N, CA, C, O and the ligand as a Tripos MOL2 file, in Angstrom:
@<TRIPOS>MOLECULE
protein
  297   295    75     0     0
PROTEIN
NO_CHARGES

@<TRIPOS>ATOM
      1 N         -10.0790   20.1960  -11.8830 N.3       1 MET1
      2 CA         -9.6340   19.9460  -10.5660 C.3       1 MET1
      3 C          -8.0870   19.6920  -10.7890 C.2       1 MET1
      4 O          -7.6040   18.9520  -11.6450 O.2       1 MET1
      5 N          -7.4480   20.4000   -9.9140 N.am      2 LYS2
      6 CA         -5.7530   20.1060  -10.0490 C.3       2 LYS2
      7 C          -5.3590   19.3240   -8.7860 C.2       2 LYS2
      8 O          -6.0080   19.3210   -7.7400 O.2       2 LYS2
      9 N          -4.1870   18.6470   -9.0210 N.am      3 THR3
     10 CA         -3.6260   17.9600   -7.9610 C.3       3 THR3
     11 C          -2.6490   18.9800   -7.3720 C.2       3 THR3
     12 O          -2.1450   19.8250   -8.1110 O.2       3 THR3
     13 N          -2.3670   18.9310   -6.0780 N.am      4 ALA4
     14 CA         -1.4440   19.8960   -5.3840 C.3       4 ALA4
     15 C          -0.0380   19.7790   -6.0800 C.2       4 ALA4
     16 O           0.5840   20.7600   -6.4880 O.2       4 ALA4
     17 N           0.3880   18.5180   -6.1720 N.am      5 LYS5
     18 CA          1.7890   18.2960   -6.5440 C.3       5 LYS5
     19 C           1.7250   17.1890   -7.4810 C.2       5 LYS5
     20 O           1.3160   16.0950   -7.0920 O.2       5 LYS5
     21 N           2.1170   17.3900   -8.7630 N.am      6 LYS6
     22 CA          2.2680   16.3760   -9.7340 C.3       6 LYS6
     23 C           3.6970   16.2490  -10.2270 C.2       6 LYS6
     24 O           4.2590   17.1590  -10.8360 O.2       6 LYS6
     25 N           4.2260   15.1560   -9.9580 N.am      7 SER7
     26 CA          5.6180   14.8750  -10.4900 C.3       7 SER7
     27 C           5.6430   14.3750  -12.0150 C.2       7 SER7
     28 O           6.5680   14.6170  -12.7910 O.2       7 SER7
     29 N           4.5300   13.6670  -12.3190 N.am      8 GLY8
     30 CA          4.4350   13.1420  -13.6430 C.3       8 GLY8
     31 C           5.2430   11.7980  -13.6210 C.2       8 GLY8
     32 O           5.4570   11.2100  -14.6810 O.2       8 GLY8
     33 N           5.7170   11.2800  -12.3610 N.am      9 LYS9
     34 CA          6.4480   10.1480  -12.3680 C.3       9 LYS9
     35 C           5.3240    9.0230  -11.7440 C.2       9 LYS9
     36 O           4.4210    9.3800  -10.9880 O.2       9 LYS9
     37 N           5.4940    7.8040  -12.1190 N.am     10 SER10
     38 CA          4.4820    6.7390  -11.4900 C.3      10 SER10
     39 C           5.3120    5.8500  -10.7230 C.2      10 SER10
     40 O           6.5310    5.8580  -10.8920 O.2      10 SER10
     41 N           4.6980    5.0000   -9.8050 N.am     11 CYS11
     42 CA          5.3780    4.0730   -9.0530 C.3      11 CYS11
     43 C           5.9760    2.8620   -9.9050 C.2      11 CYS11
     44 O           5.3310    2.3470  -10.8180 O.2      11 CYS11
     45 N           7.0560    2.5120   -9.5970 N.am     12 GLU12
     46 CA          7.7730    1.3480  -10.2440 C.3      12 GLU12
     47 C           7.1300    0.1190   -9.9370 C.2      12 GLU12
     48 O           7.0700   -0.7490  -10.8080 O.2      12 GLU12
     49 N           6.6460   -0.0660   -8.8230 N.am     13 ALA13
     50 CA          5.9500   -1.3850   -8.3840 C.3      13 ALA13
     51 C           4.6230   -1.4630   -8.8290 C.2      13 ALA13
     52 O           4.3130   -2.4220   -9.5370 O.2      13 ALA13
     53 N           3.7180   -0.5460   -8.5100 N.am     14 CYS14
     54 CA          2.3220   -0.8880   -8.8640 C.3      14 CYS14
     55 C           1.7280    0.1900  -10.0630 C.2      14 CYS14
     56 O           0.5930    0.1310  -10.5350 O.2      14 CYS14
     57 N           2.6560    1.0690  -10.3900 N.am     15 GLY15
     58 CA          2.2690    1.9720  -11.5480 C.3      15 GLY15
     59 C           1.4170    3.1520  -11.0290 C.2      15 GLY15
     60 O           1.0020    3.9850  -11.8340 O.2      15 GLY15
     61 N           1.1590    3.2450   -9.7800 N.am     16 GLY16
     62 CA          0.3800    4.3270   -9.1850 C.3      16 GLY16
     63 C           0.9160    5.7050   -9.4790 C.2      16 GLY16
     64 O           2.1210    5.8750   -9.6650 O.2      16 GLY16
     65 N           0.0630    6.6680   -9.5240 N.am     17 GLN17
     66 CA          0.5170    7.9720   -9.6370 C.3      17 GLN17
     67 C           0.6410    8.7150   -8.5330 C.2      17 GLN17
     68 O           1.1660    9.8250   -8.6240 O.2      17 GLN17
     69 N           0.1850    8.2360   -7.3180 N.am     18 ASN18
     70 CA          0.2240    8.9040   -6.1620 C.3      18 ASN18
     71 C           1.6130    8.7840   -5.2950 C.2      18 ASN18
     72 O           1.6960    8.0270   -4.3290 O.2      18 ASN18
     73 N           2.5490    9.5020   -5.6850 N.am     19 THR19
     74 CA          3.8030    9.4320   -5.2820 C.3      19 THR19
     75 C           4.2160   10.7410   -4.4040 C.2      19 THR19
     76 O           3.6410   11.8100   -4.6040 O.2      19 THR19
     77 N           5.0990   10.6260   -3.5580 N.am     20 LYS20
     78 CA          5.7260   11.7950   -2.8830 C.3      20 LYS20
     79 C           7.2230   11.6150   -2.8010 C.2      20 LYS20
     80 O           7.7650   10.5240   -2.6250 O.2      20 LYS20
     81 N           7.9230   12.9040   -2.9590 N.am     21 THR21
     82 CA          9.3690   12.7120   -2.9520 C.3      21 THR21
     83 C           9.8940   13.3160   -1.4910 C.2      21 THR21
     84 O           9.4650   14.3960   -1.0840 O.2      21 THR21
     85 N          10.7940   12.5800   -0.7880 N.am     22 HIS22
     86 CA         11.3110   13.0590    0.3010 C.3      22 HIS22
     87 C          12.6440   12.4390    0.4730 C.2      22 HIS22
     88 O          13.1010   11.6890   -0.3900 O.2      22 HIS22
     89 N          13.3310   12.7530    1.6450 N.am     23 LEU23
     90 CA         14.6670   12.2920    1.7430 C.3      23 LEU23
     91 C          14.5410   11.1680    2.8190 C.2      23 LEU23
     92 O          13.7330   11.3010    3.7390 O.2      23 LEU23
     93 N          15.3100   10.0940    2.7160 N.am     24 ALA24
     94 CA         15.1840    8.9060    3.5250 C.3      24 ALA24
     95 C          16.4000    8.0710    3.4650 C.2      24 ALA24
     96 O          17.0810    8.0460    2.4400 O.2      24 ALA24
     97 N          16.7040    7.3910    4.5100 N.am     25 THR25
     98 CA         17.9330    6.5940    4.5270 C.3      25 THR25
     99 C          17.6530    5.0850    3.6960 C.2      25 THR25
    100 O          16.8540    4.2030    4.0130 O.2      25 THR25
    101 N          18.3910    5.1140    2.7850 N.am     26 TYR26
    102 CA         18.2340    4.0350    1.7750 C.3      26 TYR26
    103 C          19.2290    2.8510    1.9750 C.2      26 TYR26
    104 O          20.4430    2.9810    1.8250 O.2      26 TYR26
    105 N          18.6310    1.7180    2.3150 N.am     27 PRO27
    106 CA         19.7360    0.5670    2.5780 C.3      27 PRO27
    107 C          20.1600    0.0080    1.2860 C.2      27 PRO27
    108 O          19.2590   -0.3720    0.5380 O.2      27 PRO27
    109 N          21.4540   -0.1150    0.8740 N.am     28 VAL28
    110 CA         21.8670   -0.9190   -0.4460 C.3      28 VAL28
    111 C          22.5080   -2.0980    0.0790 C.2      28 VAL28
    112 O          23.2840   -2.0660    1.0340 O.2      28 VAL28
    113 N          22.1960   -3.0890   -0.5210 N.am     29 LYS29
    114 CA         22.8270   -4.5350   -0.3950 C.3      29 LYS29
    115 C          23.9720   -4.7190   -1.0890 C.2      29 LYS29
    116 O          23.7770   -4.7760   -2.3030 O.2      29 LYS29
    117 N          25.2820   -4.8520   -0.6930 N.am     30 MET30
    118 CA         26.4080   -5.2850   -1.5440 C.3      30 MET30
    119 C          26.9270   -6.5370   -1.0130 C.2      30 MET30
    120 O          27.4640   -6.5460    0.0950 O.2      30 MET30
    121 N          26.8280   -7.4510   -1.6170 N.am     31 ASP31
    122 CA         27.3140   -8.8360   -1.2560 C.3      31 ASP31
    123 C          26.7430   -9.1490    0.0140 C.2      31 ASP31
    124 O          25.5180   -9.1510    0.1380 O.2      31 ASP31
    125 N          27.5060   -9.4160    0.9820 N.am     32 GLU32
    126 CA         27.0370   -9.6600    2.3470 C.3      32 GLU32
    127 C          26.7800   -8.4790    3.3240 C.2      32 GLU32
    128 O          26.2110   -8.5430    4.4140 O.2      32 GLU32
    129 N          27.2870   -7.4440    2.7470 N.am     33 ARG33
    130 CA         27.1580   -6.0150    3.5840 C.3      33 ARG33
    131 C          25.8180   -5.3090    3.1630 C.2      33 ARG33
    132 O          25.1300   -5.4810    2.1570 O.2      33 ARG33
    133 N          25.6660   -4.5140    4.1660 N.am     34 GLU34
    134 CA         24.5050   -3.5900    3.9580 C.3      34 GLU34
    135 C          24.8270   -2.2300    4.1400 C.2      34 GLU34
    136 O          25.3590   -1.9710    5.2190 O.2      34 GLU34
    137 N          24.6400   -1.2920    3.3550 N.am     35 LEU35
    138 CA         25.3470   -0.0040    3.4400 C.3      35 LEU35
    139 C          24.0610    0.9750    3.4820 C.2      35 LEU35
    140 O          23.3150    1.0540    2.5060 O.2      35 LEU35
    141 N          23.8570    1.6630    4.5790 N.am     36 ASN36
    142 CA         22.7590    2.4980    4.7730 C.3      36 ASN36
    143 C          23.0850    3.9590    4.3060 C.2      36 ASN36
    144 O          23.6920    4.6940    5.0840 O.2      36 ASN36
    145 N          22.7280    4.3860    3.1350 N.am     37 VAL37
    146 CA         22.8930    5.7940    2.4970 C.3      37 VAL37
    147 C          21.9260    6.6690    3.1570 C.2      37 VAL37
    148 O          20.7240    6.4040    3.1490 O.2      37 VAL37
    149 N          22.4430    7.7680    3.7660 N.am     38 GLU38
    150 CA         21.5540    8.8350    4.5310 C.3      38 GLU38
    151 C          21.1630    9.6540    3.5030 C.2      38 GLU38
    152 O          21.8150    9.7220    2.4620 O.2      38 GLU38
    153 N          20.0220   10.3690    3.7210 N.am     39 ARG39
    154 CA         19.4320   11.4630    3.1240 C.3      39 ARG39
    155 C          19.3110   11.2780    1.4580 C.2      39 ARG39
    156 O          19.6620   12.1760    0.6930 O.2      39 ARG39
    157 N          18.7980   10.0620    1.0230 N.am     40 VAL40
    158 CA         18.7740    9.8690   -0.4250 C.3      40 VAL40
    159 C          17.2100   10.2610   -0.8820 C.2      40 VAL40
    160 O          16.1430    9.8450   -0.4310 O.2      40 VAL40
    161 N          17.4750   11.1820   -1.9050 N.am     41 SER41
    162 CA         16.1140   11.6010   -2.4930 C.3      41 SER41
    163 C          15.3620   10.4260   -3.0090 C.2      41 SER41
    164 O          15.7560    9.8040   -3.9950 O.2      41 SER41
    165 N          14.2690   10.1120   -2.3470 N.am     42 VAL42
    166 CA         13.4510    8.8260   -2.8760 C.3      42 VAL42
    167 C          12.0630    9.3670   -3.2640 C.2      42 VAL42
    168 O          11.6110   10.4460   -2.8800 O.2      42 VAL42
    169 N          11.4300    8.4730   -4.0840 N.am     43 ARG43
    170 CA          9.9720    8.7450   -4.4280 C.3      43 ARG43
    171 C           9.2630    7.5030   -3.9000 C.2      43 ARG43
    172 O           9.5310    6.3740   -4.3110 O.2      43 ARG43
    173 N           8.1720    7.8130   -2.7940 N.am     44 GLU44
    174 CA          7.5980    7.0740   -2.0240 C.3      44 GLU44
    175 C           6.1150    6.8570   -2.6870 C.2      44 GLU44
    176 O           5.4770    7.8670   -2.9800 O.2      44 GLU44
    177 N           5.6070    5.6870   -2.9060 N.am     45 CYS45
    178 CA          4.2650    5.5340   -3.3150 C.3      45 CYS45
    179 C           3.1390    5.4720   -2.1940 C.2      45 CYS45
    180 O           3.2030    4.6430   -1.2860 O.2      45 CYS45
    181 N           2.2390    6.2730   -2.2910 N.am     46 ILE46
    182 CA          1.2290    6.4610   -1.3170 C.3      46 ILE46
    183 C           0.4280    5.2540   -1.2230 C.2      46 ILE46
    184 O          -0.0490    5.0280   -0.1100 O.2      46 ILE46
    185 N           0.1540    4.3420   -2.2580 N.am     47 ASP47
    186 CA         -0.6580    3.3150   -2.5130 C.3      47 ASP47
    187 C           0.0870    2.1820   -1.9680 C.2      47 ASP47
    188 O          -0.5230    1.5870   -1.0790 O.2      47 ASP47
    189 N           1.2870    1.7060   -2.2740 N.am     48 CYS48
    190 CA          1.8500    0.5860   -2.0140 C.3      48 CYS48
    191 C           3.0640    0.5920   -0.9930 C.2      48 CYS48
    192 O           3.5010   -0.4120   -0.4300 O.2      48 CYS48
    193 N           3.5210    1.8370   -0.8500 N.am     49 HIS49
    194 CA          4.5240    2.3330    0.1060 C.3      49 HIS49
    195 C           5.9280    1.6730   -0.5870 C.2      49 HIS49
    196 O           6.8180    1.2570    0.1550 O.2      49 HIS49
    197 N           6.0380    1.6190   -1.8170 N.am     50 ALA50
    198 CA          7.3250    1.0430   -2.4640 C.3      50 ALA50
    199 C           8.1780    2.4660   -2.3850 C.2      50 ALA50
    200 O           7.5980    3.5500   -2.4510 O.2      50 ALA50
    201 N           9.5460    2.3510   -2.2440 N.am     51 ILE51
    202 CA         10.3650    3.4250   -2.2510 C.3      51 ILE51
    203 C          11.3350    3.1700   -3.2660 C.2      51 ILE51
    204 O          12.1180    2.2210   -3.2210 O.2      51 ILE51
    205 N          11.2800    4.1100   -4.2840 N.am     52 ASN52
    206 CA         12.4290    4.1730   -5.3550 C.3      52 ASN52
    207 C          13.1350    5.3780   -5.3520 C.2      52 ASN52
    208 O          12.5190    6.4420   -5.2840 O.2      52 ASN52
    209 N          14.4370    5.3350   -5.4220 N.am     53 PRO53
    210 CA         15.3610    6.5220   -5.3350 C.3      53 PRO53
    211 C          15.0140    7.2700   -6.6570 C.2      53 PRO53
    212 O          14.6620    6.6330   -7.6500 O.2      53 PRO53
    213 N          15.1150    8.6290   -6.6600 N.am     54 THR54
    214 CA         14.9280    9.5730   -7.8580 C.3      54 THR54
    215 C          16.1780    9.5900   -8.5210 C.2      54 THR54
    216 O          17.1530    9.0030   -8.0510 O.2      54 THR54
    217 N          16.2170   10.2740   -9.6620 N.am     55 GLN55
    218 CA         17.4160   10.3170  -10.3770 C.3      55 GLN55
    219 C          18.6550   10.8740   -9.5320 C.2      55 GLN55
    220 O          19.7730   10.3650   -9.6120 O.2      55 GLN55
    221 N          18.3800   11.8670   -8.7900 N.am     56 ALA56
    222 CA         19.4840   12.5950   -7.8670 C.3      56 ALA56
    223 C          19.7230   11.4840   -6.8500 C.2      56 ALA56
    224 O          20.8820   11.2570   -6.5040 O.2      56 ALA56
    225 N          18.7310   10.7880   -6.3530 N.am     57 GLY57
    226 CA         19.0390    9.8780   -5.2640 C.3      57 GLY57
    227 C          19.8810    8.6430   -5.8430 C.2      57 GLY57
    228 O          20.7160    8.0740   -5.1400 O.2      57 GLY57
    229 N          19.6430    8.3000   -7.0330 N.am     58 ARG58
    230 CA         20.4030    7.2130   -7.6500 C.3      58 ARG58
    231 C          22.0010    7.4860   -7.6840 C.2      58 ARG58
    232 O          22.8950    6.6770   -7.4370 O.2      58 ARG58
    233 N          22.1160    8.8670   -8.0600 N.am     59 GLU59
    234 CA         23.4450    9.5030   -8.2980 C.3      59 GLU59
    235 C          24.2510    9.3660   -6.9120 C.2      59 GLU59
    236 O          25.3700    8.8740   -6.7710 O.2      59 GLU59
    237 N          23.4190    9.9140   -5.9260 N.am     60 LYS60
    238 CA         23.9080    9.9490   -4.4430 C.3      60 LYS60
    239 C          24.3530    8.4750   -4.1620 C.2      60 LYS60
    240 O          25.5030    8.2910   -3.7630 O.2      60 LYS60
    241 N          23.6320    7.5690   -4.3190 N.am     61 ILE61
    242 CA         23.8960    6.0600   -3.8720 C.3      61 ILE61
    243 C          25.0730    5.7120   -4.7100 C.2      61 ILE61
    244 O          26.0260    5.2390   -4.0900 O.2      61 ILE61
    245 N          25.1930    5.8480   -5.9550 N.am     62 GLN62
    246 CA         26.2990    5.6890   -6.8140 C.3      62 GLN62
    247 C          27.8090    6.1080   -6.3210 C.2      62 GLN62
    248 O          28.8520    5.4640   -6.4260 O.2      62 GLN62
    249 N          27.5790    7.3900   -5.7550 N.am     63 ARG63
    250 CA         28.9020    7.9730   -5.3120 C.3      63 ARG63
    251 C          29.2500    7.3200   -3.8150 C.2      63 ARG63
    252 O          30.4040    7.1620   -3.4180 O.2      63 ARG63
    253 N          28.2030    7.0110   -3.1440 N.am     64 CYS64
    254 CA         28.4170    6.4770   -1.8020 C.3      64 CYS64
    255 C          28.9790    5.0470   -1.8440 C.2      64 CYS64
    256 O          29.7280    4.6310   -0.9600 O.2      64 CYS64
    257 N          28.5840    4.2840   -2.9320 N.am     65 MET65
    258 CA         29.0780    3.0040   -3.0150 C.3      65 MET65
    259 C          30.4150    3.0180   -3.4310 C.2      65 MET65
    260 O          31.2260    2.2520   -2.9100 O.2      65 MET65
    261 N          30.8110    3.9880   -4.5180 N.am     66 MET66
    262 CA         32.1510    4.0910   -4.9630 C.3      66 MET66
    263 C          33.0390    4.5030   -3.8460 C.2      66 MET66
    264 O          34.1790    4.0440   -3.9210 O.2      66 MET66
    265 N          32.7860    5.2420   -2.8600 N.am     67 THR67
    266 CA         33.4890    5.7330   -1.7590 C.3      67 THR67
    267 C          33.7000    4.4040   -0.9150 C.2      67 THR67
    268 O          34.8270    4.0870   -0.5360 O.2      67 THR67
    269 N          32.5820    3.6430   -0.6370 N.am     68 PHE68
    270 CA         32.7110    2.6370    0.3540 C.3      68 PHE68
    271 C          33.5880    1.5450   -0.2010 C.2      68 PHE68
    272 O          34.2550    0.8900    0.6010 O.2      68 PHE68
    273 N          33.6610    1.2700   -1.5400 N.am     69 MET69
    274 CA         34.4830    0.2210   -1.9910 C.3      69 MET69
    275 C          35.7950    0.7660   -2.0540 C.2      69 MET69
    276 O          36.6690   -0.0940   -1.9560 O.2      69 MET69
    277 N          36.2120    1.9800   -2.1930 N.am     70 MET70
    278 CA         37.3270    2.5700   -2.0720 C.3      70 MET70
    279 C          38.0660    2.1440   -0.7220 C.2      70 MET70
    280 O          39.2270    1.7400   -0.6560 O.2      70 MET70
    281 N          37.1430    2.3150    0.3850 N.am     71 PHE71
    282 CA         37.5760    2.0200    1.6180 C.3      71 PHE71
    283 C          37.8020    0.6950    1.8650 C.2      71 PHE71
    284 O          38.6630    0.4140    2.6990 O.2      71 PHE71
    285 N          37.1140   -0.3030    1.2250 N.am     72 LEU72
    286 CA         37.2180   -1.8340    1.4840 C.3      72 LEU72
    287 C          38.4520   -2.2310    0.7980 C.2      72 LEU72
    288 O          39.1210   -3.1340    1.3010 O.2      72 LEU72
    289 N          38.9040   -1.5710   -0.4780 N.am     73 ASP73
    290 CA         40.1290   -1.9660   -1.2220 C.3      73 ASP73
    291 C          41.3390   -1.7620   -0.2750 C.2      73 ASP73
    292 O          42.2580   -2.5780   -0.3570 O.2      73 ASP73
    293 N          41.4130   -0.8450    0.5270 N.am     74 GLU74
    294 CA         42.5620   -0.3500    1.1810 C.3      74 GLU74
    295 C          42.7870   -1.3130    2.3210 C.2      74 GLU74
    296 O          43.7330   -1.1470    3.0910 O.2      74 GLU74
    297 ZN          3.0060    1.6380   -5.7080 Zn       75 ZN75
@<TRIPOS>BOND
     1     1     2 1
     2     2     3 1
     3     3     4 2
     4     3     5 am
     5     5     6 1
     6     6     7 1
     7     7     8 2
     8     7     9 am
     9     9    10 1
    10    10    11 1
    11    11    12 2
    12    11    13 am
    13    13    14 1
    14    14    15 1
    15    15    16 2
    16    15    17 am
    17    17    18 1
    18    18    19 1
    19    19    20 2
    20    19    21 am
    21    21    22 1
    22    22    23 1
    23    23    24 2
    24    23    25 am
    25    25    26 1
    26    26    27 1
    27    27    28 2
    28    27    29 am
    29    29    30 1
    30    30    31 1
    31    31    32 2
    32    31    33 am
    33    33    34 1
    34    34    35 1
    35    35    36 2
    36    35    37 am
    37    37    38 1
    38    38    39 1
    39    39    40 2
    40    39    41 am
    41    41    42 1
    42    42    43 1
    43    43    44 2
    44    43    45 am
    45    45    46 1
    46    46    47 1
    47    47    48 2
    48    47    49 am
    49    49    50 1
    50    50    51 1
    51    51    52 2
    52    51    53 am
    53    53    54 1
    54    54    55 1
    55    55    56 2
    56    55    57 am
    57    57    58 1
    58    58    59 1
    59    59    60 2
    60    59    61 am
    61    61    62 1
    62    62    63 1
    63    63    64 2
    64    63    65 am
    65    65    66 1
    66    66    67 1
    67    67    68 2
    68    67    69 am
    69    69    70 1
    70    70    71 1
    71    71    72 2
    72    71    73 am
    73    73    74 1
    74    74    75 1
    75    75    76 2
    76    75    77 am
    77    77    78 1
    78    78    79 1
    79    79    80 2
    80    79    81 am
    81    81    82 1
    82    82    83 1
    83    83    84 2
    84    83    85 am
    85    85    86 1
    86    86    87 1
    87    87    88 2
    88    87    89 am
    89    89    90 1
    90    90    91 1
    91    91    92 2
    92    91    93 am
    93    93    94 1
    94    94    95 1
    95    95    96 2
    96    95    97 am
    97    97    98 1
    98    98    99 1
    99    99   100 2
   100    99   101 am
   101   101   102 1
   102   102   103 1
   103   103   104 2
   104   103   105 am
   105   105   106 1
   106   106   107 1
   107   107   108 2
   108   107   109 am
   109   109   110 1
   110   110   111 1
   111   111   112 2
   112   111   113 am
   113   113   114 1
   114   114   115 1
   115   115   116 2
   116   115   117 am
   117   117   118 1
   118   118   119 1
   119   119   120 2
   120   119   121 am
   121   121   122 1
   122   122   123 1
   123   123   124 2
   124   123   125 am
   125   125   126 1
   126   126   127 1
   127   127   128 2
   128   127   129 am
   129   129   130 1
   130   130   131 1
   131   131   132 2
   132   131   133 am
   133   133   134 1
   134   134   135 1
   135   135   136 2
   136   135   137 am
   137   137   138 1
   138   138   139 1
   139   139   140 2
   140   139   141 am
   141   141   142 1
   142   142   143 1
   143   143   144 2
   144   143   145 am
   145   145   146 1
   146   146   147 1
   147   147   148 2
   148   147   149 am
   149   149   150 1
   150   150   151 1
   151   151   152 2
   152   151   153 am
   153   153   154 1
   154   154   155 1
   155   155   156 2
   156   155   157 am
   157   157   158 1
   158   158   159 1
   159   159   160 2
   160   159   161 am
   161   161   162 1
   162   162   163 1
   163   163   164 2
   164   163   165 am
   165   165   166 1
   166   166   167 1
   167   167   168 2
   168   167   169 am
   169   169   170 1
   170   170   171 1
   171   171   172 2
   172   171   173 am
   173   173   174 1
   174   174   175 1
   175   175   176 2
   176   175   177 am
   177   177   178 1
   178   178   179 1
   179   179   180 2
   180   179   181 am
   181   181   182 1
   182   182   183 1
   183   183   184 2
   184   183   185 am
   185   185   186 1
   186   186   187 1
   187   187   188 2
   188   187   189 am
   189   189   190 1
   190   190   191 1
   191   191   192 2
   192   191   193 am
   193   193   194 1
   194   194   195 1
   195   195   196 2
   196   195   197 am
   197   197   198 1
   198   198   199 1
   199   199   200 2
   200   199   201 am
   201   201   202 1
   202   202   203 1
   203   203   204 2
   204   203   205 am
   205   205   206 1
   206   206   207 1
   207   207   208 2
   208   207   209 am
   209   209   210 1
   210   210   211 1
   211   211   212 2
   212   211   213 am
   213   213   214 1
   214   214   215 1
   215   215   216 2
   216   215   217 am
   217   217   218 1
   218   218   219 1
   219   219   220 2
   220   219   221 am
   221   221   222 1
   222   222   223 1
   223   223   224 2
   224   223   225 am
   225   225   226 1
   226   226   227 1
   227   227   228 2
   228   227   229 am
   229   229   230 1
   230   230   231 1
   231   231   232 2
   232   231   233 am
   233   233   234 1
   234   234   235 1
   235   235   236 2
   236   235   237 am
   237   237   238 1
   238   238   239 1
   239   239   240 2
   240   239   241 am
   241   241   242 1
   242   242   243 1
   243   243   244 2
   244   243   245 am
   245   245   246 1
   246   246   247 1
   247   247   248 2
   248   247   249 am
   249   249   250 1
   250   250   251 1
   251   251   252 2
   252   251   253 am
   253   253   254 1
   254   254   255 1
   255   255   256 2
   256   255   257 am
   257   257   258 1
   258   258   259 1
   259   259   260 2
   260   259   261 am
   261   261   262 1
   262   262   263 1
   263   263   264 2
   264   263   265 am
   265   265   266 1
   266   266   267 1
   267   267   268 2
   268   267   269 am
   269   269   270 1
   270   270   271 1
   271   271   272 2
   272   271   273 am
   273   273   274 1
   274   274   275 1
   275   275   276 2
   276   275   277 am
   277   277   278 1
   278   278   279 1
   279   279   280 2
   280   279   281 am
   281   281   282 1
   282   282   283 1
   283   283   284 2
   284   283   285 am
   285   285   286 1
   286   286   287 1
   287   287   288 2
   288   287   289 am
   289   289   290 1
   290   290   291 1
   291   291   292 2
   292   291   293 am
   293   293   294 1
   294   294   295 1
   295   295   296 2
@<TRIPOS>SUBSTRUCTURE
     1 MET1         2 RESIDUE 1 A MET
     2 LYS2         6 RESIDUE 1 A LYS
     3 THR3        10 RESIDUE 1 A THR
     4 ALA4        14 RESIDUE 1 A ALA
     5 LYS5        18 RESIDUE 1 A LYS
     6 LYS6        22 RESIDUE 1 A LYS
     7 SER7        26 RESIDUE 1 A SER
     8 GLY8        30 RESIDUE 1 A GLY
     9 LYS9        34 RESIDUE 1 A LYS
    10 SER10       38 RESIDUE 1 A SER
    11 CYS11       42 RESIDUE 1 A CYS
    12 GLU12       46 RESIDUE 1 A GLU
    13 ALA13       50 RESIDUE 1 A ALA
    14 CYS14       54 RESIDUE 1 A CYS
    15 GLY15       58 RESIDUE 1 A GLY
    16 GLY16       62 RESIDUE 1 A GLY
    17 GLN17       66 RESIDUE 1 A GLN
    18 ASN18       70 RESIDUE 1 A ASN
    19 THR19       74 RESIDUE 1 A THR
    20 LYS20       78 RESIDUE 1 A LYS
    21 THR21       82 RESIDUE 1 A THR
    22 HIS22       86 RESIDUE 1 A HIS
    23 LEU23       90 RESIDUE 1 A LEU
    24 ALA24       94 RESIDUE 1 A ALA
    25 THR25       98 RESIDUE 1 A THR
    26 TYR26      102 RESIDUE 1 A TYR
    27 PRO27      106 RESIDUE 1 A PRO
    28 VAL28      110 RESIDUE 1 A VAL
    29 LYS29      114 RESIDUE 1 A LYS
    30 MET30      118 RESIDUE 1 A MET
    31 ASP31      122 RESIDUE 1 A ASP
    32 GLU32      126 RESIDUE 1 A GLU
    33 ARG33      130 RESIDUE 1 A ARG
    34 GLU34      134 RESIDUE 1 A GLU
    35 LEU35      138 RESIDUE 1 A LEU
    36 ASN36      142 RESIDUE 1 A ASN
    37 VAL37      146 RESIDUE 1 A VAL
    38 GLU38      150 RESIDUE 1 A GLU
    39 ARG39      154 RESIDUE 1 A ARG
    40 VAL40      158 RESIDUE 1 A VAL
    41 SER41      162 RESIDUE 1 A SER
    42 VAL42      166 RESIDUE 1 A VAL
    43 ARG43      170 RESIDUE 1 A ARG
    44 GLU44      174 RESIDUE 1 A GLU
    45 CYS45      178 RESIDUE 1 A CYS
    46 ILE46      182 RESIDUE 1 A ILE
    47 ASP47      186 RESIDUE 1 A ASP
    48 CYS48      190 RESIDUE 1 A CYS
    49 HIS49      194 RESIDUE 1 A HIS
    50 ALA50      198 RESIDUE 1 A ALA
    51 ILE51      202 RESIDUE 1 A ILE
    52 ASN52      206 RESIDUE 1 A ASN
    53 PRO53      210 RESIDUE 1 A PRO
    54 THR54      214 RESIDUE 1 A THR
    55 GLN55      218 RESIDUE 1 A GLN
    56 ALA56      222 RESIDUE 1 A ALA
    57 GLY57      226 RESIDUE 1 A GLY
    58 ARG58      230 RESIDUE 1 A ARG
    59 GLU59      234 RESIDUE 1 A GLU
    60 LYS60      238 RESIDUE 1 A LYS
    61 ILE61      242 RESIDUE 1 A ILE
    62 GLN62      246 RESIDUE 1 A GLN
    63 ARG63      250 RESIDUE 1 A ARG
    64 CYS64      254 RESIDUE 1 A CYS
    65 MET65      258 RESIDUE 1 A MET
    66 MET66      262 RESIDUE 1 A MET
    67 THR67      266 RESIDUE 1 A THR
    68 PHE68      270 RESIDUE 1 A PHE
    69 MET69      274 RESIDUE 1 A MET
    70 MET70      278 RESIDUE 1 A MET
    71 PHE71      282 RESIDUE 1 A PHE
    72 LEU72      286 RESIDUE 1 A LEU
    73 ASP73      290 RESIDUE 1 A ASP
    74 GLU74      294 RESIDUE 1 A GLU
    75 ZN75       297 GROUP 0 **** ****
């Protein structure tokens, strides 16, 4: 038996293998502010519904935070 889609990645919260990747708005907390990064590639666990950004998602969050902080400095 084969699973339809197997990413080979497990959930960081519960270790479950049932995860799906999709785009979501991911909230990032920075000090007292909260930045909502749109369309971040995240891996959602079907078992516990934990959401973890994928590698591409993390890179996008990093870029958004850098841009955000540059705006704050001005
Ligand atoms: Zn999980």
